[in-house]
C-alpha positions in Angstrom: 17.0 -1.8 13.1 18.0 0.7 10.4 20.2 -2.1 9.0 17.2 -4.4 8.9 15.1 -1.8 7.0 17.9 -1.3 4.5 18.3 -5.1 4.1 14.6 -5.3 3.4 14.8 -2.6 0.7 17.7 -4.5 -0.9 15.7 -7.7 -1.0 12.8 -5.9 -2.7 15.2 -4.4 -5.3 16.6 -7.9 -6.0 13.1 -9.3 -6.3 12.2 -6.5 -8.8 15.2 -7.3 -10.9 14.4 -11.0 -11.0 10.8 -10.2 -11.9 11.9 -8.0 -14.8 14.2 -10.6 -16.2 11.7 -13.4 -15.9 9.7 -13.9 -19.1 7.2 -16.2 -17.6 3.7 -15.0 -16.5 3.6 -14.3 -12.7 2.2 -17.1 -10.8 -1.3 -16.8 -9.3 -2.8 -17.9 -6.0 -2.6 -17.1 -2.3 0.9 -18.5 -1.9 2.2 -16.5 -4.8 0.9 -13.3 -3.2 2.4 -14.2 0.1 5.8 -14.9 -1.5 5.7 -11.7 -3.5 5.2 -9.5 -0.4 7.5 -11.4 1.9 10.5 -9.2 1.4 8.4 -6.2 2.6 7.3 -7.9 5.8 10.2 -6.9 8.0 9.7 -3.2 7.2 6.0 -3.5 7.7 6.7 -5.1 11.1 9.0 -2.3 12.1 6.5 0.3 10.9 3.8 -1.3 13.1 6.2 -1.4 16.0 6.9 2.3 15.6 3.2 3.0 15.6 2.8 1.1 18.8 5.6 3.2 20.4 4.1 6.4 19.2 0.6 5.5 20.3 1.9 4.7 23.8 3.9 7.9 24.0 0.8 9.9 23.0 -1.1 8.4 25.9 -3.2 5.8 24.0 -4.4 2.8 25.9 -2.3 -0.3 25.0 -5.4 -2.4 24.2 -6.9 0.4 22.2 -3.7 0.8 20.1 -3.7 -2.9 19.2 -7.4 -2.9 18.4 -7.0 0.1 16.2 -4.3 -1.7 14.1 -6.4 -4.8 14.0 -9.6 -3.1 12.8 -8.2 -0.1 10.8 -5.1 -1.6 9.2 -4.1 1.7 7.6 -0.6 2.9 8.6 -0.6 6.5 7.4 -4.2 7.2 8.7 -3.3 5.7 12.1 -0.2 7.8 12.4 -2.2 10.8 11.5 -4.8 10.2 14.1 -2.2 9.6 16.9 -0.3 12.7 15.8 -3.5 14.9 15.9 -4.4 13.7 19.4 -0.8 14.1 20.6 -0.9 17.7 19.4 -4.1 18.3 21.3 -6.4 18.1 18.3 -10.1 17.2 18.3 -11.8 14.0 17.3 -13.2 15.8 14.2 -9.7 16.8 13.1 -8.4 13.3 13.6 -11.2 11.7 11.6 -10.8 14.2 8.8 -7.1 13.5 8.5 -7.7 9.8 8.4 -10.4 10.0 5.8 -8.3 12.3 3.6 -5.4 10.0 3.7 -7.5 6.9 3.0 -9.6 8.4 0.3 -7.3 6.8 -2.3 -8.9 3.4 -1.4 -12.2 4.6 -2.9 -11.1 4.2 -6.6 -9.0 1.1 -5.7 -12.1 -0.6 -4.1 -14.3 0.3 -7.1 -11.8 -1.1 -9.5 -11.5 -4.4 -7.6 -15.2 -4.7 -6.6 -16.2 -7.2 -9.2 -13.5 -9.6 -8.1 -15.0 -10.1 -4.6 -17.4 -13.0 -4.2 -19.7 -14.3 -1.5 -21.9 -12.5 1.0 -21.5 -9.1 2.5 -19.6 -10.3 5.5 -17.0 -12.1 3.4 -16.6 -9.2 1.0 -16.0 -6.8 3.9 -13.5 -9.1 5.6 -11.5 -9.7 2.3 -11.6 -6.0 1.4 -9.9 -5.2 4.7 -6.7 -6.7 3.2 -6.8 -4.3 0.2 -3.9 -1.9 0.9 -1.3 -0.2 -1.2 1.3 -3.0 -1.1 -1.2 -5.9 -1.7 -2.8 -4.0 -4.5 0.6 -3.5 -6.2 1.5 -7.2 -6.1 -2.0 -8.3 -7.2 -1.5 -6.9 -10.7 -0.9 -9.8 -13.0 -0.6 -9.1 -16.7 -2.7 -6.0 -16.4 -5.4 -7.9 -14.4 -6.3 -7.8 -10.8 -5.7 -11.2 -9.1 -7.7 -11.3 -5.9 -6.0 -14.5 -4.7 -2.6 -12.8 -4.8 -4.1 -9.7 -3.1 -5.5 -11.9 -0.2 -2.3 -13.8 0.2 -0.2 -10.7 0.3 -2.7 -8.9 2.6 -2.6 -11.7 5.2 1.2 -11.4 5.5 1.0 -7.6 5.7 -1.8 -7.8 8.3 0.1 -10.2 10.5 3.2 -8.0 10.3 1.4 -4.8 11.0 -0.7 -6.1 14.0 2.3 -8.1 15.4 4.5 -5.1 15.1 2.0 -2.9 16.9 1.8 -5.5 19.8 5.6 -5.4 20.1 5.7 -1.6 20.0 3.0 -1.3 22.6 4.7 -3.8 24.9 8.2 -2.6 24.4 7.4 1.0 24.7 10.3 3.3 25.0 12.9 0.5 24.9 12.8 0.6 21.1 14.0 4.2 21.0 12.8 7.1 18.8 10.7 5.7 15.8 12.2 8.4 13.6 15.7 6.7 14.0 14.5 3.6 12.2 14.8 5.2 8.8 11.3 4.3 7.7 10.6 7.7 6.3 13.2 6.9 3.5 12.7 3.2 3.3 9.0 3.1 2.5 9.1 5.4 -0.5 12.0 3.3 -1.8 9.9 0.1 -1.3 6.9 1.5 -3.1 9.1 2.6 -6.0 10.4 -1.0 -6.1 6.9 -2.3 -6.3 6.1 0.2 -9.1 9.0 -0.8 -11.4 7.7 -4.2 -12.6 4.3 -2.6 -13.5 5.9 -0.2 -16.0 5.8 -2.3 -19.2 5.1 0.4 -21.9 5.2 4.1 -22.6 1.7 4.7 -21.3 2.5 3.1 -18.0 5.7 5.1 -17.8 3.9 8.4 -18.6 1.2 7.6 -15.9 3.8 6.8 -13.3 5.9 9.9 -14.1 2.9 12.2 -14.1 1.6 10.8 -10.8 5.0 11.2 -9.1 5.4 14.7 -10.5 2.0 15.8 -9.2 2.7 14.4 -5.7 6.2 16.0 -5.6 4.8 19.3 -6.6 1.9 19.3 -4.1 3.7 17.8 -1.1 5.1 21.1 0.2 1.9 23.1 -0.7 -1.0 21.0 0.5 -2.1 19.1 3.6 -1.1 15.4 4.0 -3.2 13.1 1.9 -4.0 15.6 -0.9 -0.9 14.8 -3.0 -1.6 11.1 -2.9 -5.2 11.6 -4.1 -4.2 14.2 -6.7 -1.5 11.9 -8.0 -4.2 9.5 -9.2 -4.8 11.9 -12.0 -1.7 10.6 -13.6 -3.6 7.5 -14.7 -5.2 9.7 -17.4 -1.9 9.5 -19.3 -2.4 5.7 -19.5 -5.5 6.4 -21.7 -3.4 8.1 -24.4 -2.7 6.0 -27.5 0.8 5.1 -28.5 2.4 7.0 -31.3 0.9 5.8 -34.6 -1.8 3.8 -32.8 -5.5 4.5 -33.4 -7.5 5.3 -30.2 -10.0 2.6 -31.0 -7.3 0.0 -31.3 -5.7 1.2 -28.0 -9.0 0.8 -26.2 -9.6 -2.7 -27.7 -6.1 -4.0 -26.8 -6.0 -2.6 -23.3 -6.3 -5.5 -20.8 -9.2 -5.7 -18.4 -8.5 -4.2 -14.9 -10.2 -7.0 -13.1 -9.5 -10.7 -13.5 -12.4 -12.9 -14.3 -11.0 -15.5 -11.9 -12.0 -15.2 -8.3 -12.2 -17.6 -5.4 -15.5 -19.4 -5.2 
């Protein structure tokens, strides 16, 4: 399985390279989002399987583990909840850990809110697919493409829930989840998603600042805090380029949300 994870990372790196060398505008639509996220799907499937194994080993009911993945769809938060309960923690501690880890979705949801259409039920259902990976591939020319996000999110959702089912059913036959190498593979995959988004000095400064903040706080703060604090790095993206007037920088900065949304 480790070889499969490494193979997935290699596919993503090749996809990044082809994206950087392609001068055409990224394609839009549901299928484009699904294709963009496809190289990540084997790793997401394995991640889901490792959660299923961990949940069973922690004493979670098989059905409850699958329902949790289907309704929560938040890998780091789900691992945190299972880990807290496995260590004898309380419900309050488990919820607090999950909320802290998922707090980063607050700003992401606010930024994407205008792209969602339809009634409350539709918006809630579609927003369930807004996760780190689908958010990353939905950035198109500085705009948020909700169709790409939904296409990518559906692939990720199927892989995550399907992996959980396999992990729950297979149990201990998959071995120790730590041996899959996902602890190293996923940071590499997120880095690969970040590279195509760095198109100017402001983006590079924001990415460097965010990474530095997270790296500094990781050994000093509880899980989840470094991710939230790293979002402060986006402030560097507001700085004007050298020799550029602030008014012009604000005028030329692309909108965060695409005006196109599914009807």
